[in-house]
TIVO-267501 format. One record per residue (C-alpha): x, y, z; residue number from 1; residue in three letters. Coordinates in pm, 1 decimal. Layout:
<atoms>
((X Y Z) NUM ala)
...
</atoms>
This chain:
<atoms>
((1918.6 1354.5 4935.5) 1 met)
((1820.6 1684.8 4784.0) 2 phe)
((1932.4 1946.5 4984.1) 3 pro)
((1765.0 2332.3 5014.8) 4 ser)
((2011.5 2606.0 4832.1) 5 phe)
((1807.3 2887.2 4955.8) 6 ser)
((2056.5 3038.6 5064.4) 7 his)
((2242.3 3071.8 4706.3) 8 leu)
((2109.8 3339.4 4557.4) 9 ile)
((2032.7 3522.4 4192.8) 10 val)
((1679.5 3503.5 3562.9) 11 thr)
((1476.5 3452.0 3089.3) 12 pro)
((1589.0 3614.8 2677.3) 13 trp)
((1660.1 3505.5 2285.6) 14 lys)
((1883.4 3336.0 2163.0) 15 ser)
((2018.4 3509.3 1860.4) 16 glu)
((2396.1 3610.5 1717.1) 17 asp)
((2347.8 3965.4 1749.7) 18 val)
((2370.6 4180.4 2076.1) 19 ala)
((2089.8 4204.0 2278.0) 20 pro)
((1842.8 4482.9 2232.2) 21 lys)
((1723.0 4458.7 2620.8) 22 asn)
((2002.5 4506.9 2867.0) 23 pro)
((1911.0 4265.5 3099.2) 24 leu)
((1818.3 3937.7 2897.4) 25 pro)
((1565.0 3664.4 2985.3) 26 asp)
((1786.6 3368.1 3112.7) 27 leu)
((1496.5 3119.2 2948.7) 28 tyr)
((1634.6 3176.3 2651.6) 29 glu)
((1926.5 3398.2 2664.6) 30 ala)
((2262.5 3284.7 2470.0) 31 ser)
((2610.8 3258.7 2560.6) 32 ile)
((2644.3 3571.6 2315.5) 33 val)
((2397.0 3764.3 2466.1) 34 glu)
((2568.1 3711.5 2780.5) 35 gln)
((2870.7 3801.4 2733.4) 36 gln)
((2764.9 4108.6 2541.1) 37 ser)
((2594.3 4215.3 2892.1) 38 gly)
((2897.5 4158.4 3097.9) 39 leu)
((3157.8 4321.0 2874.0) 40 lys)
((2881.6 4631.0 2862.6) 41 ser)
((2857.7 4602.3 3211.8) 42 gly)
((2469.4 4572.7 3236.7) 43 his)
((2555.4 4305.1 3514.3) 44 phe)
((2838.2 4116.9 3653.9) 45 asn)
((2937.9 3705.1 3645.8) 46 ser)
((2805.0 3733.4 4014.4) 47 leu)
((2457.8 3848.7 3929.2) 48 asp)
((2442.0 3573.7 3635.2) 49 leu)
((2534.1 3315.7 3882.6) 50 val)
((2331.0 3440.3 4210.7) 51 lys)
((2020.8 3400.3 3929.6) 52 ala)
((2121.9 3084.9 3782.4) 53 tyr)
((2117.4 2946.9 4149.1) 54 leu)
((1789.8 3064.4 4239.1) 55 thr)
((1668.7 2978.7 3936.8) 56 arg)
((1766.3 2570.1 4036.1) 57 ile)
((1638.2 2632.0 4391.2) 58 glu)
((1321.4 2736.2 4221.7) 59 glu)
((1192.7 2416.7 3971.6) 60 val)
((1491.7 2187.5 4074.7) 61 asn)
((1419.7 2101.0 4405.0) 62 phe)
((1118.9 2305.4 4432.9) 63 arg)
((819.2 2376.7 4164.4) 64 gly)
((802.7 2061.3 3883.9) 65 ala)
((1100.7 1918.8 4090.3) 66 ala)
((1251.3 1839.8 3743.8) 67 leu)
((1592.6 1702.9 3960.5) 68 arg)
((1803.0 1791.9 3691.2) 69 ala)
((2082.1 1931.3 3900.3) 70 val)
((2226.8 1644.0 4149.4) 71 ile)
((2451.0 1945.1 4338.0) 72 glu)
((2554.4 2278.5 4278.3) 73 val)
((2889.7 2472.6 4372.2) 74 asn)
((2919.2 2648.9 4642.7) 75 thr)
((3213.2 2830.2 4592.0) 76 lys)
((3068.5 2928.4 4256.5) 77 ala)
((2991.2 3274.5 4414.0) 78 leu)
((3338.5 3375.4 4512.5) 79 lys)
((3464.0 3240.3 4181.9) 80 gln)
((3190.5 3471.2 3976.3) 81 ala)
((3331.8 3745.4 4201.8) 82 ala)
((3699.8 3700.8 4139.0) 83 glu)
((3609.9 3634.7 3752.7) 84 leu)
((3453.8 4018.9 3755.3) 85 asp)
((3796.3 4157.9 3923.6) 86 ala)
((4005.1 3948.6 3733.7) 87 glu)
((3786.2 4132.8 3413.5) 88 arg)
((3755.6 4488.4 3588.9) 89 ser)
((4153.8 4449.9 3611.4) 90 ser)
((4302.0 4262.4 3331.0) 91 arg)
((4008.4 4224.8 3078.4) 92 gly)
((3817.8 3937.7 2952.7) 93 ser)
((3966.3 3556.6 2872.1) 94 arg)
((3736.0 3563.0 2596.6) 95 gly)
((3377.0 3436.8 2503.8) 96 pro)
((3328.5 3216.7 2851.8) 97 leu)
((3474.1 3475.2 3056.1) 98 his)
((3233.4 3422.6 3394.7) 99 gly)
((2952.3 3209.6 3229.1) 100 ile)
((2771.6 2987.0 3434.7) 101 pro)
((2803.3 2591.3 3333.5) 102 leu)
((2668.9 2272.1 3415.5) 103 leu)
((2910.4 1967.6 3438.3) 104 ile)
((2740.5 1590.6 3401.2) 105 lys)
((2783.6 1385.9 3719.5) 106 asp)
((3002.4 1148.7 3529.1) 107 asn)
((3273.4 1450.0 3429.7) 108 ile)
((3498.2 1516.7 3704.8) 109 ala)
((3564.6 1833.9 3860.3) 110 thr)
((3856.2 1926.9 4081.4) 111 leu)
((3778.0 1744.9 4442.5) 112 his)
((3885.9 2079.2 4639.5) 113 glu)
((3577.6 2279.2 4522.9) 114 glu)
((3335.8 2069.9 4660.1) 115 gly)
((3177.3 1900.8 4407.2) 116 met)
((3127.7 1508.5 4370.2) 117 asn)
((3177.7 1288.4 4089.0) 118 thr)
((3012.0 992.5 4085.7) 119 thr)
((2784.9 853.6 3753.1) 120 ala)
((2473.2 912.3 4034.9) 121 gly)
((2615.3 605.2 4208.7) 122 ser)
((2621.7 639.8 4623.0) 123 leu)
((2923.7 392.2 4543.7) 124 ala)
((3096.3 730.3 4458.2) 125 leu)
((2976.6 996.4 4711.2) 126 leu)
((3290.1 1114.2 4850.4) 127 gly)
((3563.3 946.6 4619.3) 128 ser)
((3850.8 1178.9 4550.8) 129 val)
((3953.5 1227.3 4181.9) 130 val)
((4326.1 1304.8 4066.7) 131 pro)
((4187.8 1648.6 3918.3) 132 gly)
((3964.4 1810.1 3677.2) 133 asp)
((3860.0 1662.4 3400.9) 134 ala)
((4077.9 1761.8 3085.1) 135 phe)
((3763.8 1908.5 2894.4) 136 val)
((3678.4 2096.2 3236.4) 137 val)
((4021.3 2216.1 3271.5) 138 ser)
((3976.6 2415.6 2932.1) 139 lys)
((3676.6 2548.9 3007.1) 140 leu)
((3803.4 2664.0 3346.6) 141 arg)
((4075.2 2830.6 3154.9) 142 lys)
((3882.5 2992.5 2969.8) 143 ala)
((3707.3 3127.2 3250.7) 144 gly)
((3362.8 2914.4 3280.8) 145 ala)
((3201.0 2863.2 3604.2) 146 ile)
((3077.5 2556.1 3690.7) 147 phe)
((2750.7 2627.7 3915.7) 148 ile)
((2694.1 2286.3 3962.8) 149 gly)
((2665.3 1911.9 3844.7) 150 lys)
((2412.2 1773.2 3631.2) 151 ala)
((2208.2 1472.8 3729.8) 152 asn)
((2236.8 1215.3 3501.4) 153 met)
((2071.1 833.0 3411.4) 154 ser)
((2270.1 635.1 3672.0) 155 glu)
((2646.9 500.2 3544.4) 156 trp)
((2507.0 651.7 3184.7) 157 ala)
((2229.8 396.7 3152.2) 158 ser)
((2487.6 114.9 3170.9) 159 phe)
((2267.5 -3.5 3531.4) 160 arg)
((2037.7 -210.7 3403.0) 161 gly)
((1802.3 -214.6 3089.2) 162 glu)
((1485.2 -131.0 3307.0) 163 ser)
((1609.3 98.3 3504.4) 164 val)
((1411.7 434.3 3385.4) 165 pro)
((1580.5 727.4 3223.2) 166 asn)
((1686.6 1024.5 3460.8) 167 gly)
((1719.5 847.0 3771.3) 168 phe)
((2018.5 833.4 3982.6) 169 ser)
((2046.0 705.4 4374.1) 170 ala)
((2216.5 1078.3 4424.4) 171 arg)
((1977.7 1257.6 4226.2) 172 gly)
((1662.4 1121.9 4200.2) 173 gly)
((1414.9 1039.1 3972.8) 174 gln)
((1458.2 1364.8 3679.3) 175 gly)
((1159.5 1401.9 3412.7) 176 ser)
((1153.1 1644.3 3123.6) 177 gly)
((1013.7 1991.4 3154.5) 178 pro)
((729.9 2000.1 2884.8) 179 tyr)
((483.5 1791.2 3056.2) 180 tyr)
((518.0 1672.6 3431.0) 181 pro)
((675.6 1339.4 3470.4) 182 leu)
((804.8 1314.4 3086.2) 183 leu)
((1103.2 1090.2 2989.6) 184 asp)
((1403.9 1290.0 2990.7) 185 pro)
((1566.8 1031.4 2761.7) 186 ser)
((1928.4 866.1 2771.2) 187 ala)
((2227.5 949.2 3012.3) 188 ser)
((2247.7 1294.7 2986.1) 189 ser)
((1902.7 1408.8 3082.4) 190 ser)
((1942.2 1640.9 3364.8) 191 gly)
((2233.0 1826.9 3141.6) 192 ser)
((1963.0 1891.2 2895.2) 193 ala)
((1637.4 1958.8 3087.8) 194 val)
((1884.8 2234.4 3245.4) 195 ala)
((1942.7 2420.0 2945.8) 196 val)
((1630.2 2340.6 2863.4) 197 ala)
((1483.3 2577.5 3128.7) 198 val)
((1783.2 2790.1 3215.0) 199 gly)
((1948.8 2687.7 3475.3) 200 leu)
((2255.7 2754.0 3300.6) 201 ala)
((2406.1 2924.3 3002.9) 202 ala)
((2528.9 2549.4 2850.7) 203 gly)
((2650.4 2231.3 2992.1) 204 ser)
((2832.5 1912.6 2902.6) 205 leu)
((2740.6 1577.0 2889.4) 206 gly)
((2889.3 1295.9 2736.7) 207 ser)
((2745.3 986.4 2450.5) 208 glu)
((2833.0 631.6 2394.0) 209 thr)
((2497.5 614.7 2178.0) 210 thr)
((2274.0 847.2 2149.4) 211 gly)
((2329.3 978.8 2560.2) 212 ser)
((2346.1 1345.7 2442.3) 213 ile)
((2162.4 1359.1 2104.7) 214 val)
((1838.4 1178.7 2284.5) 215 leu)
((1793.3 1393.7 2558.2) 216 pro)
((1832.1 1671.9 2317.8) 217 ala)
((1587.4 1617.6 2108.4) 218 ser)
((1323.3 1520.4 2403.0) 219 arg)
((1417.7 1862.0 2542.9) 220 asn)
((1415.3 2086.5 2284.8) 221 asn)
((1779.6 2221.2 2275.5) 222 val)
((2068.7 2145.7 2067.0) 223 val)
((2349.6 1818.8 2120.0) 224 gly)
((2629.7 1758.7 1958.2) 225 ile)
((2809.3 1445.3 1975.2) 226 lys)
((3120.3 1477.3 1862.7) 227 pro)
((3361.5 1253.7 1643.2) 228 thr)
((3518.9 969.4 1915.7) 229 val)
((3878.7 1125.3 1915.9) 230 gly)
((3809.1 1505.1 1876.7) 231 leu)
((3737.0 1516.6 2254.4) 232 val)
((3943.0 1401.3 2536.8) 233 ser)
((3779.0 1159.6 2785.2) 234 arg)
((4048.9 1234.3 3056.5) 235 thr)
((3890.0 1202.0 3368.4) 236 gly)
((3536.8 1088.8 3265.0) 237 val)
((3337.8 786.9 3402.8) 238 ile)
((3335.8 551.5 3119.8) 239 pro)
((3146.2 297.9 2957.4) 240 ile)
((3370.0 223.5 2658.8) 241 ser)
((3717.5 395.5 2501.1) 242 thr)
((3603.1 305.6 2165.6) 243 his)
((3237.9 500.5 2182.5) 244 gln)
((3256.6 720.5 2468.9) 245 asp)
((3296.0 1101.4 2408.3) 246 thr)
((3221.5 1410.2 2588.9) 247 val)
((2995.0 1711.0 2402.9) 248 gly)
((2801.4 2017.6 2436.7) 249 pro)
((2420.3 2084.7 2506.9) 250 leu)
((2290.1 2471.7 2450.0) 251 gly)
((2024.3 2610.8 2369.0) 252 arg)
((2084.6 2704.2 2036.7) 253 cys)
((2365.7 2596.5 1763.2) 254 val)
((2603.0 2877.5 1825.8) 255 ser)
((2628.5 2791.6 2219.9) 256 asp)
((2714.9 2445.2 2147.3) 257 ala)
((2980.8 2559.1 1846.1) 258 ala)
((3139.2 2803.9 2090.0) 259 leu)
((3142.4 2491.0 2348.9) 260 leu)
((3313.0 2266.6 2095.9) 261 leu)
((3555.3 2485.8 2028.1) 262 ser)
((3699.5 2549.3 2364.1) 263 val)
((3692.4 2133.0 2509.6) 264 ile)
((3823.9 1968.8 2147.1) 265 ala)
((4157.1 1926.0 2115.2) 266 gly)
((4412.5 1667.5 2139.8) 267 pro)
((4486.1 1510.8 2508.5) 268 asp)
((4861.3 1290.2 2577.0) 269 pro)
((4668.0 1121.6 2839.9) 270 arg)
((4407.7 986.2 2587.0) 271 asp)
((4523.4 847.2 2335.7) 272 glu)
((4255.2 853.8 2048.8) 273 ile)
((4268.0 1212.5 2066.3) 274 thr)
((4612.8 1225.7 1890.9) 275 leu)
((4492.6 1102.2 1618.5) 276 ser)
((4263.9 1388.7 1518.8) 277 gln)
((4353.6 1686.0 1264.7) 278 pro)
((4642.3 1870.3 1322.3) 279 asn)
((4444.1 2225.3 1304.7) 280 val)
((4069.9 2195.0 1506.3) 281 ile)
((3901.1 2496.6 1389.1) 282 pro)
((3657.8 2755.0 1538.9) 283 asp)
((3331.0 2593.1 1454.5) 284 tyr)
((3162.0 2937.7 1541.6) 285 thr)
((3286.5 3013.0 1192.0) 286 lys)
((3053.3 2780.6 1070.6) 287 ala)
((2735.4 2926.3 1151.9) 288 leu)
((2630.1 3092.9 819.0) 289 ser)
((2270.2 3168.6 744.4) 290 arg)
((2333.1 3025.7 388.4) 291 ser)
((2468.8 2718.2 447.9) 292 ala)
((2289.5 2477.8 287.3) 293 leu)
((2288.1 2639.4 -44.3) 294 lys)
((2409.5 2369.9 -266.2) 295 gly)
((2465.1 2107.3 -21.2) 296 lys)
((2388.5 1770.3 -95.8) 297 arg)
((2170.3 1563.2 209.9) 298 leu)
((2043.4 1205.7 188.6) 299 gly)
((1739.2 1057.4 368.7) 300 val)
((1819.6 687.2 458.8) 301 pro)
((1482.2 581.4 553.1) 302 arg)
((1582.9 239.9 608.0) 303 ser)
((1726.0 408.6 909.9) 304 leu)
((1359.4 641.4 1079.6) 305 met)
((1140.9 452.5 1336.5) 306 gly)
((779.7 416.6 1297.8) 307 his)
((685.3 706.7 1538.4) 308 asp)
((450.0 882.4 1266.3) 309 gln)
((355.5 1181.5 1435.0) 310 thr)
((778.3 1232.9 1467.9) 311 ile)
((795.1 1100.1 1086.2) 312 asn)
((521.8 1299.3 900.8) 313 asp)
((714.1 1608.7 1095.8) 314 ala)
((1043.5 1539.2 929.2) 315 phe)
((903.2 1474.6 614.1) 316 asp)
((771.3 1852.9 640.6) 317 arg)
((1078.8 1948.3 725.4) 318 ser)
((1242.0 1841.1 374.0) 319 leu)
((1045.8 2148.4 163.9) 320 val)
((1233.1 2341.5 384.5) 321 ala)
((1575.5 2220.8 310.8) 322 phe)
((1472.7 2264.2 -60.9) 323 arg)
((1375.2 2571.4 -37.5) 324 asp)
((1705.1 2651.8 167.7) 325 leu)
((1903.2 2530.5 -150.1) 326 gly)
((1926.0 2191.6 -73.5) 327 ala)
((1968.3 1921.6 -277.4) 328 asp)
((1805.3 1637.0 -83.7) 329 val)
((1787.3 1308.1 -204.9) 330 thr)
((1533.4 1070.5 -22.5) 331 asp)
((1572.5 802.5 -16.9) 332 pro)
((1956.6 686.2 -2.0) 333 val)
((2035.7 298.7 12.4) 334 asp)
((2228.0 253.5 318.5) 335 phe)
((2285.5 -115.3 244.7) 336 ala)
((2373.4 -221.4 644.0) 337 ser)
((2034.8 -89.9 773.0) 338 ala)
((1883.7 -443.5 854.8) 339 glu)
((2230.9 -616.9 981.7) 340 gln)
((2310.6 -278.5 1191.5) 341 leu)
((1929.3 -301.8 1350.7) 342 lys)
((1965.1 -657.0 1473.1) 343 ser)
((2276.0 -614.7 1557.6) 344 ser)
((2439.7 -753.9 1903.2) 345 lys)
((2775.0 -649.5 1865.0) 346 ala)
((2724.8 -315.7 2010.6) 347 glu)
((2627.3 -466.8 2314.7) 348 asp)
((2898.6 -733.6 2295.4) 349 ile)
((3174.5 -451.0 2308.1) 350 val)
((2995.5 -228.5 2531.7) 351 leu)
((2960.3 -453.4 2793.8) 352 thr)
((3298.4 -592.5 2803.1) 353 thr)
((3464.4 -234.4 2760.5) 354 asp)
((3247.1 -114.7 3093.8) 355 phe)
((3433.7 -353.9 3303.0) 356 lys)
((3776.5 -324.4 3216.2) 357 val)
((3737.6 44.1 3112.5) 358 asp)
((3563.5 125.1 3515.6) 359 leu)
((3818.6 -86.3 3712.7) 360 asp)
((4072.5 116.4 3542.0) 361 lys)
((3883.5 456.1 3652.3) 362 tyr)
((3828.9 326.3 3973.4) 363 leu)
((4181.2 252.7 4021.7) 364 ser)
((4298.2 579.0 3913.8) 365 gln)
((4082.4 766.7 4196.4) 366 leu)
((4252.2 922.5 4543.2) 367 val)
((4030.5 811.0 4752.0) 368 glu)
((3715.4 642.0 4777.0) 369 val)
((3551.9 603.5 5122.0) 370 pro)
((3294.8 325.5 5036.7) 371 thr)
((3594.2 131.9 4929.1) 372 gly)
((3478.4 39.7 4607.2) 373 val)
((3735.4 -18.7 4353.5) 374 arg)
((3642.2 -250.1 4109.0) 375 ser)
((3280.0 -337.7 3908.1) 376 leu)
((3225.2 -641.9 4151.5) 377 ala)
((3263.8 -373.4 4451.8) 378 asp)
((2959.5 -133.6 4278.5) 379 val)
((2745.4 -435.2 4230.9) 380 ile)
((2850.6 -592.9 4575.7) 381 lys)
((2764.0 -226.9 4734.1) 382 phe)
((2458.2 -212.0 4540.1) 383 asn)
((2310.9 -520.9 4722.5) 384 phe)
((2452.0 -409.1 5047.8) 385 glu)
((2247.5 -37.1 5024.3) 386 his)
((1943.6 -139.2 4810.9) 387 ala)
((1707.4 36.1 5015.0) 388 asp)
((1894.2 370.7 4862.1) 389 val)
((2075.7 179.9 4543.8) 390 glu)
((1797.7 -61.0 4428.9) 391 leu)
((1456.1 77.9 4538.9) 392 pro)
((1140.9 -108.2 4444.3) 393 pro)
((938.2 -84.0 4234.0) 394 pro)
((1139.5 100.1 3929.4) 395 tyr)
((1507.6 45.7 4026.8) 396 tyr)
((1574.9 -240.3 4145.6) 397 glu)
((1751.2 -366.2 3807.8) 398 asp)
((2144.9 -362.7 3792.4) 399 gln)
((2150.3 -684.4 3557.7) 400 ser)
((2379.0 -464.3 3311.5) 401 gln)
((2672.1 -413.8 3572.0) 402 leu)
((2626.2 -801.1 3650.0) 403 ile)
((2648.4 -870.1 3258.8) 404 ala)
((2925.9 -642.1 3240.7) 405 ser)
((3151.8 -827.1 3527.6) 406 glu)
((3114.8 -1205.0 3351.5) 407 ala)
((3221.1 -1041.5 3052.4) 408 ser)
((3582.7 -1144.5 2865.5) 409 lys)
((3749.1 -985.4 2641.7) 410 ile)
((3769.5 -1287.6 2405.0) 411 asp)
((3748.0 -1375.4 2033.4) 412 asp)
((3377.8 -1267.5 2039.9) 413 ala)
((3452.1 -930.8 2157.5) 414 tyr)
((3703.1 -861.1 1896.5) 415 arg)
((3505.7 -1002.7 1585.3) 416 ala)
((3238.6 -768.3 1703.7) 417 ala)
((3439.9 -473.9 1729.2) 418 leu)
((3521.8 -550.7 1385.4) 419 val)
((3139.8 -591.1 1281.7) 420 glu)
((3049.7 -264.4 1410.7) 421 asp)
((3286.7 -92.5 1202.7) 422 arg)
((3199.9 -282.7 952.5) 423 glu)
((2845.3 -181.1 995.6) 424 leu)
((2863.5 165.2 1115.6) 425 gly)
((3156.0 270.0 885.2) 426 arg)
((3236.0 91.0 614.3) 427 val)
((2927.2 -27.9 474.7) 428 arg)
((2742.2 235.8 655.7) 429 gly)
((2793.3 572.3 666.6) 430 ile)
((3068.3 573.6 464.0) 431 asp)
((2927.8 415.1 165.5) 432 ala)
((2609.0 580.8 188.9) 433 thr)
((2764.6 902.2 200.2) 434 leu)
((3035.5 796.9 -67.2) 435 glu)
((2824.9 668.5 -322.3) 436 ala)
((2613.5 1017.9 -390.9) 437 leu)
((2880.2 1229.2 -299.8) 438 gln)
((2660.9 1368.4 11.5) 439 leu)
((2786.6 1622.0 267.4) 440 asp)
((2569.2 1515.1 499.8) 441 ala)
((2284.6 1260.2 636.8) 442 leu)
((1948.6 1359.5 765.2) 443 ile)
((1653.8 1192.3 996.8) 444 leu)
((1493.9 1234.0 1336.6) 445 pro)
((1706.1 1179.5 1619.4) 446 thr)
((1463.8 958.8 1758.2) 447 his)
((1569.8 696.3 1493.7) 448 ser)
((1862.9 431.1 1438.3) 449 tyr)
((2122.1 731.3 1364.7) 450 ala)
((2206.2 722.8 1725.8) 451 thr)
((2322.8 341.0 1683.8) 452 lys)
((2466.0 411.0 1369.6) 453 ala)
((2708.7 702.9 1469.1) 454 thr)
((2770.0 517.8 1832.0) 455 gly)
((2914.4 202.7 1678.6) 456 val)
((3096.7 440.0 1385.0) 457 ala)
((3218.0 675.6 1644.0) 458 gly)
((3106.7 931.2 1418.0) 459 tyr)
((2972.4 1302.2 1490.1) 460 pro)
((2595.1 1356.6 1508.6) 461 ile)
((2393.3 1703.3 1597.6) 462 ile)
((2060.8 1715.7 1700.8) 463 ser)
((1846.8 2072.0 1703.9) 464 val)
((1464.0 2123.1 1758.8) 465 pro)
((1221.4 2032.0 1495.6) 466 leu)
((866.7 1997.9 1623.9) 467 gly)
((662.0 1883.2 1904.9) 468 phe)
((380.6 1645.0 1974.0) 469 tyr)
((12.1 1808.1 1915.1) 470 pro)
((-149.2 1938.4 2250.6) 471 ser)
((-403.0 1691.1 2220.1) 472 asp)
((-166.3 1380.2 2248.6) 473 thr)
((-319.2 1113.0 2500.1) 474 lys)
((-38.9 1088.5 2758.2) 475 pro)
((139.4 731.0 2727.4) 476 phe)
((141.6 472.0 2866.8) 477 pro)
((-205.3 615.3 3104.3) 478 ser)
((-24.7 535.6 3384.4) 479 asp)
((361.8 666.2 3433.1) 480 pro)
((544.7 386.8 3576.8) 481 ser)
((696.9 632.9 3670.5) 482 pro)
((747.1 845.5 3358.5) 483 leu)
((545.6 900.6 3033.9) 484 tyr)
((743.5 779.6 2680.7) 485 asp)
((548.8 1064.2 2533.1) 486 arg)
((276.0 1339.7 2640.4) 487 ala)
((164.3 1640.8 2496.9) 488 pro)
((399.8 1901.6 2378.2) 489 asn)
((696.8 1657.3 2396.1) 490 thr)
((966.7 1794.5 2176.9) 491 pro)
((1154.3 1581.5 1921.2) 492 phe)
((1437.9 1712.8 1682.0) 493 gly)
((1584.9 1616.6 1394.7) 494 ile)
((1997.7 1448.1 1330.3) 495 ala)
((2266.3 1578.0 1072.5) 496 phe)
((2515.0 1260.9 1052.7) 497 ile)
((2853.1 1268.8 850.1) 498 gly)
((3214.6 1126.2 834.9) 499 ile)
((3527.7 1148.2 1085.5) 500 ala)
((3572.2 1477.2 1215.9) 501 tyr)
((3297.9 1696.0 976.8) 502 ser)
((3207.8 1892.9 1237.4) 503 glu)
((3233.3 2176.1 1119.9) 504 phe)
((3066.9 2111.4 838.6) 505 lys)
((2741.3 1964.0 990.9) 506 leu)
((2746.5 2225.0 1216.2) 507 ile)
((2680.2 2450.7 917.9) 508 ser)
((2367.8 2281.5 815.8) 509 leu)
((2243.8 2280.8 1154.7) 510 ala)
((2269.9 2627.1 1184.4) 511 tyr)
((2104.2 2696.5 846.5) 512 ala)
((1844.5 2524.1 920.5) 513 phe)
((1767.1 2594.9 1293.2) 514 glu)
((1769.4 2949.1 1166.3) 515 gln)
((1549.0 2925.8 875.5) 516 ala)
((1288.3 2715.4 1126.7) 517 arg)
((1323.5 2866.4 1498.2) 518 thr)
((1161.9 2508.0 1579.0) 519 ala)
((1293.3 2557.4 1991.3) 520 arg)
((1086.7 2879.5 2004.0) 521 leu)
((707.3 2734.3 1890.7) 522 gln)
((647.4 2635.0 2272.3) 523 arg)
((764.6 2685.1 2630.2) 524 arg)
((834.9 2440.0 2910.0) 525 ala)
((465.9 2410.9 3120.6) 526 tyr)
((440.8 2677.7 3389.9) 527 pro)
((592.2 2525.0 3660.9) 528 leu)
((887.9 2447.3 3520.3) 529 ala)
((997.7 2743.4 3429.6) 530 ile)
((1192.3 2960.1 3693.2) 531 pro)
((1041.7 3261.0 3755.2) 532 ser)
((1401.7 3457.1 3875.7) 533 thr)
((1518.7 3687.1 3634.1) 534 gln)
((1871.3 3884.5 3704.8) 535 leu)
((1614.8 4238.4 3803.7) 536 lys)
((1543.4 4013.3 4101.1) 537 asp)
((1932.0 3942.0 4233.9) 538 val)
((2089.5 4282.6 4172.0) 539 met)
((1850.7 4517.2 4352.1) 540 cys)
((1961.4 4342.8 4678.4) 541 glu)
</atoms>
């Protein structure tokens, strides 16, 4: 299940928005801007970058800490890098992503001829032939990005069964976080976040229905942007729900995530909801201002906060920084629908019903499926028939969510749930809270009910690093089954929340906070999870 890629060869740096002083940046921290600057200056080329990243993947993904963040690598990436280097020499650069290596979550389609699978982590879709690149992938490819591999994920985007641990897929195995051995990497875009955290790619794409980008970003000390549903196309993405699914970027800094979002945003005729977005999509990198918090009005809806005292205390301390940076912070603000939102089952009804309809549609559009799986019912049957690899005990036997979805139907309860979600998330939730005091955004710990509120509303949320559990934290549970929920040095993030299509404003706020706090740089992953290969190690070959 975990092949060796030692025959594929390839290095760490600091994420700032200026040209690097060191011509060979440290890939643990190197930003896309720094890498592109090095490429432009000729200090190294894209082939060097790809070699370095592939070797780094081999070091800690399949060996070392065995993070299982990458499910497979692109065997054509070296050739593609060489071609893009030649193009740069002969015709110039396509732009800031020319020759930059990225990872793509395994539920986002990449051209079958390229050789990588698109399976949502399931063996049921191994070898399936997609019609072509996902729309977002085609946009990145046109911009000159190189896809060096597919990121592991929680199988079926955490929608197989409630007791299946985060980060597990039958294809990729059990993924874990890089800040403590066997640490829960959190939610379905776990591999995308873990890989970026330790420099296995310059950036990555994930997908979110409820929390699946921002929660792994928070837990793995990186930046994640979940856009407004409708800003980014879902064509070619294995779905959960047309009402809540979206694709978004993960990076080591806000500037990288903003750059990736600028490329993937935009209308797609094959995804009708994207045709309702604003006529002009801004360049989100223009939002990067260190003074952006000055004069901004922020609200803290404490009724949506969780009960983790370590995280809440760190969040409370951050409010001083916001005020020092010129923001007007109202704490608390009333979130009228909070208690109903927390107890509501409407989202469960919508997602359970949508998954069957939307997955069956996706499967029907595949060109070929060697396993014969063409419906959710087929997936369930496949899992039972291949239980030794799909449902291995003692942690991975559950597919109750798939079964519940197969039994669902579109009825009055489903239609009422859609209305309830909109009412609780938007009308009496985020919209009302912001409008009451003319606030620019809401701020909360990322690990809170912020993800449910933005999930059911379809609104944007950005997570940036905030802090870490103390180094003397006792791992919990005492016996990982199979993961620790928390442990020494576990990272956590802070979330910025706004109304539909407010990404530009949220990015500006998140960037100003990030630059003032530089929380990500305060601790590194545990030694075995940090690759040692650097650009200098591959350039002499």
